[in-house]
C-alpha positions in Angstrom: -38.4 -20.2 -89.9 -34.9 -21.5 -89.6 -32.1 -19.5 -91.3 -28.8 -21.1 -92.0 -25.5 -19.7 -93.3 -24.5 -19.8 -97.0 -20.5 -20.5 -96.7 -20.6 -21.0 -100.5 -21.5 -17.5 -101.3 -18.1 -15.8 -102.0 -17.7 -12.1 -101.6 -17.5 -11.8 -105.3 -20.9 -13.6 -105.7 -22.6 -11.3 -103.3 -21.3 -8.4 -105.1 -22.7 -9.7 -108.5 -25.9 -10.4 -106.7 -26.2 -6.8 -105.5 -25.1 -5.4 -108.7 -27.9 -7.0 -110.2 -30.6 -6.1 -107.8 -29.3 -2.5 -107.9 -29.5 -2.3 -111.8 -33.0 -3.8 -111.7 -34.5 -1.6 -109.1 -38.2 -1.0 -109.9 -38.4 -3.7 -112.6 -41.5 -6.0 -111.8 -40.5 -9.6 -110.9 -36.8 -9.0 -111.2 -36.2 -9.4 -107.5 -37.7 -12.8 -107.4 -36.0 -14.0 -110.7 -32.6 -13.0 -109.2 -33.6 -14.8 -105.6 -34.5 -17.8 -107.5 -31.5 -17.8 -109.8 -29.1 -17.8 -106.8 -31.4 -19.7 -104.7 -31.5 -17.2 -101.8 -34.3 -15.5 -100.1 -35.7 -12.2 -101.0 -34.9 -11.0 -97.4 -31.2 -11.6 -97.9 -31.6 -9.7 -101.3 -33.1 -6.6 -99.9 -30.7 -6.6 -97.0 -27.8 -6.4 -99.6 -29.7 -3.8 -101.2 -30.3 -1.5 -98.4 -26.7 -2.0 -97.0 -25.1 -1.2 -100.5 -27.2 2.2 -100.6 -26.1 3.0 -97.0 -22.4 2.3 -97.8 -22.4 4.3 -101.0 -24.0 7.2 -99.1 -21.4 7.1 -96.5 -18.6 6.6 -99.2 -19.8 9.5 -101.1 -20.8 11.9 -98.6 -18.8 15.0 -97.6 -18.4 13.9 -94.1 -17.1 10.6 -94.8 -14.3 9.6 -92.6 -11.1 8.0 -93.7 -11.7 5.0 -91.4 -15.2 3.7 -90.5 -16.0 2.6 -87.3 -15.9 -1.1 -88.4 -12.2 -0.6 -89.3 -11.4 -0.5 -85.6 -13.3 -3.9 -84.9 -10.5 -6.2 -84.9 -7.9 -4.3 -82.8 -10.7 -3.4 -80.4 -11.7 -7.2 -80.2 -8.1 -8.3 -79.7 -7.3 -5.6 -77.2 -10.4 -6.6 -75.2 -9.8 -10.2 -75.2 -5.9 -10.1 -74.6 -5.0 -6.8 -73.0 -8.2 -6.5 -71.3 -8.6 -10.3 -70.5 -12.3 -10.0 -71.2 -14.4 -13.1 -71.8 -16.1 -13.7 -75.2 -19.4 -12.9 -73.8 -18.3 -9.6 -72.4 -16.6 -8.6 -75.5 -19.9 -9.3 -77.2 -22.0 -7.2 -74.8 -19.4 -4.3 -75.5 -19.6 -4.6 -79.3 -23.5 -4.6 -78.9 -23.3 -1.5 -76.9 -21.0 0.4 -79.1 -23.0 -0.7 -82.1 -20.4 -3.0 -84.2 -21.6 -5.5 -86.3 -21.2 -8.7 -86.1 -21.4 -8.8 -82.5 -22.5 -12.3 -81.4 -20.7 -14.8 -79.2 -20.5 -17.2 -82.3 -19.0 -14.7 -84.8 -16.2 -13.8 -82.1 -15.3 -17.4 -81.2 -14.8 -17.9 -85.0 -12.9 -14.7 -85.3 -10.4 -15.4 -82.5 -10.0 -19.0 -84.1 -9.3 -17.6 -87.3 -6.5 -15.7 -85.9 -5.2 -18.3 -83.7 -4.9 -20.7 -86.9 -2.7 -18.1 -88.4 -0.2 -18.1 -85.5 2.4 -21.0 -84.7 2.5 -22.6 -81.4 6.3 -22.7 -81.4 8.8 -19.9 -82.0 11.4 -20.4 -84.8 14.9 -18.9 -84.8 16.7 -18.2 -88.0 20.0 -20.0 -86.6 21.0 -22.0 -83.9 20.1 -20.5 -80.5 21.5 -21.7 -77.1 18.9 -21.4 -74.5 18.0 -22.8 -71.0 14.5 -24.2 -70.7 11.9 -23.6 -67.9 9.2 -26.3 -68.2 6.0 -26.9 -66.7 2.4 -28.3 -67.0 -0.9 -26.3 -66.3 -4.3 -28.0 -66.6 -7.5 -27.1 -68.7 -10.1 -29.2 -66.7 -8.1 -32.6 -67.1 -6.3 -31.6 -70.5 -2.6 -30.8 -69.8 -0.9 -27.6 -71.5 2.8 -28.0 -71.9 4.7 -24.9 -71.7 8.4 -24.1 -72.1 9.9 -20.8 -71.8 13.3 -19.1 -71.7 14.2 -17.5 -68.4 16.1 -14.4 -69.2 13.5 -13.0 -71.6 10.6 -15.1 -70.1 9.4 -15.6 -73.7 7.0 -18.8 -74.5 9.1 -20.9 -76.8 6.4 -23.4 -77.3 2.8 -24.0 -75.9 0.9 -27.1 -76.7 -2.5 -28.5 -75.6 -1.5 -32.2 -75.3 -3.6 -35.4 -75.0 -1.3 -36.3 -72.0 2.0 -35.6 -70.3 3.8 -38.6 -70.7 7.5 -38.9 -71.4 7.0 -39.6 -74.9 4.7 -36.5 -75.3 7.3 -34.2 -73.7 10.2 -35.8 -75.7 8.4 -34.9 -78.9 7.7 -31.4 -77.5 11.5 -30.6 -77.0 12.3 -32.4 -80.4 10.1 -29.8 -82.0 11.8 -27.0 -80.4 15.2 -28.6 -81.7 13.7 -28.6 -84.9 13.1 -25.0 -84.7 16.7 -24.1 -83.9 16.6 -24.0 -80.2 19.6 -25.9 -78.5 19.0 -26.5 -74.8 22.0 -26.6 -72.4 19.6 -27.5 -69.5 16.3 -27.2 -68.0 14.7 -26.3 -64.5 11.5 -27.7 -63.5 9.7 -29.6 -60.8 9.8 -33.2 -60.5 7.0 -34.1 -62.9 7.8 -37.6 -63.9 6.9 -37.3 -67.5 8.6 -33.8 -67.9 11.9 -34.9 -66.5 12.0 -38.3 -68.2 11.0 -36.7 -71.8 13.8 -34.0 -71.2 16.4 -36.5 -70.3 15.5 -38.6 -73.4 15.6 -35.7 -75.7 18.7 -34.1 -74.2 20.6 -36.8 -72.3 23.7 -34.7 -72.1 22.1 -31.4 -70.9 21.7 -30.5 -67.3 18.7 -30.8 -65.2 18.0 -28.5 -62.3 15.7 -29.4 -59.5 13.4 -26.2 -58.8 14.7 -25.0 -55.4 11.1 -23.3 -55.0 9.4 -26.7 -55.1 12.0 -28.3 -53.1 12.0 -26.1 -50.2 8.3 -24.9 -50.3 7.0 -27.2 -47.6 9.8 -26.7 -45.3 9.6 -23.0 -45.4 6.1 -23.2 -45.0 6.5 -24.6 -41.6 7.7 -21.3 -40.2 4.4 -19.3 -40.5 2.6 -22.6 -39.1 4.8 -22.7 -36.0 4.6 -19.0 -35.6 0.8 -19.2 -35.4 1.3 -22.0 -32.7 3.7 -19.7 -30.8 1.3 -17.0 -30.9 -1.5 -19.1 -29.7 0.3 -20.6 -26.7 1.1 -16.9 -25.8 -2.6 -16.4 -25.9 -3.2 -19.3 -23.7 -0.6 -18.4 -21.1 -2.2 -14.8 -21.0 -5.6 -16.4 -20.3 -4.3 -18.6 -17.7 -2.8 -15.5 -15.8 -6.1 -13.7 -16.2 -8.0 -16.8 -14.6 -5.5 -17.2 -11.7 -5.8 -13.2 -10.6 -9.6 -13.8 -10.7 -9.4 -16.9 -8.6 -10.8 -16.3 -4.9 -10.6 -19.5 -2.9 -7.6 -21.4 -1.8 -8.2 -24.6 -3.8 -9.1 -22.5 -6.9 -5.9 -20.5 -6.5 -3.9 -23.7 -6.5 -5.8 -25.2 -9.4 -5.3 -21.9 -11.6 -1.7 -21.8 -10.7 -0.9 -25.0 -11.9 -2.8 -24.4 -15.1 -0.7 -21.3 -15.6 2.6 -23.1 -14.9 1.6 -25.6 -17.5 0.7 -23.0 -20.0 3.8 -21.3 -19.3 6.0 -24.1 -20.0 4.0 -24.9 -23.2 4.5 -21.4 -24.4 8.3 -21.2 -23.7 8.7 -24.7 -25.4 6.8 -23.8 -28.5 8.5 -20.1 -28.9 12.0 -21.8 -28.3 11.2 -24.4 -31.1 9.9 -21.6 -33.3 13.1 -19.6 -32.7 15.3 -22.4 -33.4 13.5 -23.2 -36.7 13.6 -19.6 -37.9 17.2 -19.2 -37.3 18.0 -22.5 -39.2 15.9 -21.5 -42.0 17.7 -18.1 -42.2 21.0 -19.9 -42.3 19.6 -22.4 -45.1 18.2 -19.5 -47.2 21.7 -17.9 -47.0 23.4 -21.1 -47.7 21.2 -21.4 -51.0 22.5 -17.9 -52.2 25.1 -18.1 -55.0 27.2 -15.6 -53.4 28.9 -15.4 -49.8 29.0 -12.2 -48.0 32.8 -11.8 -49.0 31.9 -12.0 -52.9 32.9 -15.6 -53.5 30.5 -17.8 -55.5 29.8 -20.9 -53.5 31.0 -24.1 -54.5 29.1 -27.5 -55.0 31.1 -29.2 -52.1 30.6 -26.1 -49.7 26.9 -26.2 -50.5 26.5 -29.8 -49.9 28.4 -29.7 -46.6 26.4 -26.5 -45.4 23.1 -28.2 -46.3 23.8 -31.4 -44.7 24.9 -29.7 -41.3 21.7 -27.7 -41.3 19.4 -30.6 -42.1 21.4 -32.3 -39.1 20.4 -29.4 -36.8 16.9 -29.5 -38.2 16.4 -33.1 -37.2 17.4 -32.4 -33.7 14.2 -30.2 -33.1 12.5 -33.8 -33.0 9.3 -32.9 -34.7 7.3 -35.6 -36.8 6.0 -33.0 -39.3 9.6 -31.5 -39.7 11.1 -34.9 -40.3 8.6 -35.9 -42.9 9.5 -32.8 -44.8 13.0 -33.2 -44.6 13.4 -36.7 -45.8 12.6 -36.1 -49.7 14.9 -32.9 -49.5 17.9 -34.9 -48.2 17.1 -37.6 -50.9 17.2 -35.1 -53.8 20.1 -33.0 -52.4 22.4 -34.0 -55.3 20.1 -32.4 -57.9 19.7 -29.4 -55.6 23.2 -28.6 -56.0 23.7 -28.7 -59.6 23.6 -24.9 -60.1 26.6 -24.5 -57.9 28.7 -26.7 -60.1 27.6 -24.4 -63.0 28.7 -21.4 -60.7 32.1 -22.9 -60.2 32.7 -23.0 -64.0 31.6 -19.5 -64.4 33.7 -18.2 -61.8 36.8 -19.9 -63.2 35.9 -18.6 -66.7 35.5 -14.9 -65.3 38.6 -15.1 -63.3 40.3 -15.6 -66.3 39.2 -12.3 -68.0 38.8 -10.1 -64.8 41.1 -9.3 -62.0 39.9 -11.3 -58.9 39.4 -8.1 -56.6 37.3 -6.4 -59.4 35.6 -9.7 -59.7 34.4 -10.1 -56.2 33.1 -6.5 -56.0 31.2 -6.9 -59.2 29.8 -10.2 -57.8 28.7 -8.5 -54.6 27.2 -5.8 -56.7 25.2 -8.4 -58.8 24.1 -10.1 -55.5 22.6 -7.0 -54.0 21.1 -6.2 -57.5 19.6 -9.7 -57.4 18.2 -9.2 -53.9 16.8 -6.0 -54.7 14.1 -7.4 -57.0 13.0 -9.7 -54.1 12.7 -7.0 -51.5 10.5 -4.1 -50.5 10.8 -0.6 -48.7 13.8 0.0 -46.8 15.4 -3.5 -47.7 15.2 -2.5 -51.3 16.9 0.9 -50.7 19.5 -0.9 -48.8 20.5 -3.3 -51.7 20.3 -0.5 -54.1 22.9 1.3 -51.9 25.3 -1.7 -51.5 25.0 -2.5 -55.2 26.1 1.1 -56.0 28.8 1.0 -53.4 30.5 -2.2 -54.9 30.1 -0.7 -58.2 31.9 2.5 -57.3 34.5 0.6 -55.6 35.3 -1.7 -58.7 35.3 1.4 -60.8 37.8 3.0 -58.5 40.1 -0.1 -59.1 40.0 0.3 -63.0 41.6 3.2 -65.0 38.7 2.5 -67.6 34.9 2.3 -67.5 33.7 -0.6 -65.4 30.2 -0.9 -67.4 31.5 -3.5 -69.9 33.0 -5.6 -67.1 29.8 -5.3 -65.2 27.7 -6.3 -68.3 29.9 -9.5 -68.7 29.5 -10.4 -64.9 25.9 -9.7 -64.6 25.0 -11.8 -67.8 27.1 -14.7 -66.8 25.5 -14.8 -63.2 22.0 -14.2 -64.5 22.5 -17.4 -66.7 22.7 -19.6 -63.4 19.2 -21.0 -63.2 18.2 -22.2 -59.7 14.3 -22.2 -59.8 11.6 -22.3 -62.5 9.6 -19.7 -60.7 9.3 -17.6 -63.9 7.1 -20.4 -65.6 4.8 -20.1 -62.8 4.5 -16.5 -63.8 3.5 -17.5 -67.3 1.0 -19.9 -65.9 -0.5 -17.2 -63.9 -0.8 -15.2 -66.9 -2.7 -18.1 -68.7 -4.9 -19.0 -65.9 -7.6 -16.1 -66.2 -8.1 -17.2 -69.6 -8.7 -20.6 -68.7 -11.4 -19.4 -66.2 -13.0 -17.1 -68.7 -13.7 -19.9 -70.9 -14.6 -22.4 -68.2 -11.6 -24.7 -69.2 -13.0 -25.3 -72.7 -9.7 -23.8 -74.4 -8.4 -24.7 -77.9 -4.9 -24.7 -79.4 -5.6 -21.5 -81.5 -6.3 -19.5 -78.4 -3.0 -20.7 -76.8 -1.3 -19.5 -79.9 -2.9 -16.2 -79.4 -2.0 -16.0 -75.8 1.5 -16.9 -76.8 1.9 -14.2 -79.4 0.5 -11.7 -77.1 2.8 -12.6 -74.3 5.9 -12.5 -76.2 5.1 -9.3 -78.3 3.4 -7.1 -75.4 5.9 -4.8 -73.6 6.3 -5.0 -69.9 5.0 -2.1 -68.2 6.9 -2.2 -64.9 9.9 -4.4 -63.6 13.3 -4.7 -64.7 12.0 -5.7 -68.1 10.1 -2.5 -68.4 9.6 -1.2 -72.0 10.8 -4.4 -73.5 8.9 -7.2 -75.1 10.1 -11.0 -74.4 10.8 -11.5 -78.1 12.9 -8.4 -78.1 14.9 -9.9 -75.0 15.2 -13.2 -76.7 16.2 -11.9 -80.2 18.0 -8.5 -79.2 16.1 -7.0 -82.1 13.5 -4.1 -81.4 9.9 -4.5 -82.6 8.9 -2.0 -84.9 5.3 -1.7 -84.4 2.5 -2.5 -81.6 1.8 -6.3 -81.0 -1.8 -5.8 -82.5 -0.4 -4.6 -85.8 2.1 -7.2 -85.8 -0.4 -9.9 -85.3 -2.7 -8.6 -88.0 0.0 -8.3 -90.3 1.6 -11.9 -89.6 -1.9 -13.6 -89.8 -2.8 -11.8 -93.1 0.6 -13.0 -94.6 0.1 -16.3 -93.2 -3.5 -17.1 -94.5 -2.4 -15.4 -97.7 0.3 -18.0 -98.3 -2.1 -20.7 -97.0 -5.1 -19.9 -99.2 -3.2 -19.0 -102.3 -3.5 -16.5 -105.0 -7.2 -17.2 -105.5 -8.0 -15.4 -102.1 -8.3 -11.6 -101.7 -5.0 -9.9 -100.7 -4.8 -9.5 -96.8 -1.2 -8.2 -96.6 -2.2 -4.7 -95.5 -3.4 -4.0 -92.0 -6.7 -3.0 -93.1 -9.8 -4.8 -91.8 -10.3 -8.3 -93.4 -13.4 -8.7 -95.8 -15.0 -10.5 -92.9 -13.0 -10.9 -89.9 -15.5 -13.4 -88.3 -15.4 -15.7 -90.9 -12.6 -18.2 -92.3 -11.8 -17.4 -95.8 -13.9 -19.1 -98.4 -12.6 -21.2 -101.5 -13.1 -18.9 -104.5 -13.9 -22.0 -106.7 -16.9 -23.2 -104.8 -20.1 -23.1 -106.8 -22.2 -20.3 -107.1 -25.4 -22.3 -107.6 -26.0 -24.2 -104.4 -28.9 -26.3 -103.0 -31.5 -24.1 -101.6 -31.1 -22.8 -98.1 -32.4 -20.0 -96.2 -29.7 -17.6 -95.1 -29.0 -16.8 -91.5 -30.7 -13.9 -89.9 -27.5 -11.9 -89.3 -25.8 -13.0 -92.5 -26.9 -9.8 -94.3 -24.9 -7.7 -91.9 -21.7 -9.8 -92.7 -22.3 -9.9 -96.3 -22.8 -6.1 -96.2 -19.4 -5.4 -94.9 -17.8 -7.6 -97.4 -19.4 -5.9 -100.2 -18.7 -2.4 -98.8 -14.9 -3.3 -98.5 -14.9 -4.7 -102.1 -16.7 -1.6 -103.4 
């Protein structure tokens, strides 16, 4: 027998049905009469009656707990899905083992969709907020997901499941952010055609920064490749020497000696080429730093001159693969040096407020503080030591506490963006959820992920103990992200559904968290259908909550 759900049976209707059944227990023919009147099966009627008995026994028993096991179902499901990164199938198995009802994959999917519908896909600020964007695209199978974040807080400002990634789609994406009171002074991204064109159309006066990570990735990736080749030629030279020592005849000795000399020559050339590349890449890495070893911020012209000279030296290595990598970098050089123009303006602005000697010391302290987050082991300790040394030096030059000036300088320098690497971190956060749902992701799921990312507190790193939304707004969260989500969704659905729906402003369990709210005005006299096999359990919980 096939059972189907009865979406038209509101909680009030079910309560009325079970009340009639309760009052007419033992009266011959009454159950059949009630079932026919409401066009339901007697199976559902007896399920409701049994569930009502169980709920009342629990409610009036001396050992009744203040919170039933079902009341923890919402936080548990959300924690498993978002904090634990469990697939919906895994959550279903866990709930079955713990004895929670309902626990089917379909119910869970509807539950998460319900909560995703109650969350926005774009952050909204109460007033104009000046930000710098990091934009990128990630794919769910072949469907693009457009992501924009704010780099200092790493808060996701907007996440969108789009039909395409054209310039017009990205332009609408950025215009929506503008409508939510975000004012962009610039953006860093890779060279996505639609992304860059859409941003320039939406913000023609703003800066666009070419992501240095993507620009130089292929060039720096040559270093480990050439290193492996150098080790390979060393092994060949060693093998040639071993064969020479084992040779016996004069002719074989001559042959092996020639092979060894050739292997030795190839080894020396490969090692020399690798050493030359390694040295130039180290110089290139230093030239890309915002700060010199003397505490001066690099200028746009200075960086351009240094990079041009280093590219010329790299070309002299005369390698086809290297020339192929260098060509697009040289073509994009004007875009690469945009951050150093911003650094010049910031340095001039700071110099008007901070004495030069103190400013140079604080810039060096920031430089080592910045490098410490990219280092490990002894190198990390070295940068921590150097940072403190320069802070102490600046403190010794002042008659007052250096902390306010340090905050000013560090905040200004942190605002200089040279790469969009942080948006890749957000992509890495989203990607496991794409895998768990096999790429079949919805906008509602993305809304949930965005809310979780923005409101959960970092457990480690320089943002430890802070949530992205706290860093963006400067206001501390008063509750855990789960409570905030339940409260926000309850309020939003209450406004959307109107006064005819039961109040959900509290943080208690929804009447049926796995079903969307049903309009109260729907008829209680539906066409004849059979109830779903697990519908009684859902109805039981609704009736128990109402009781």
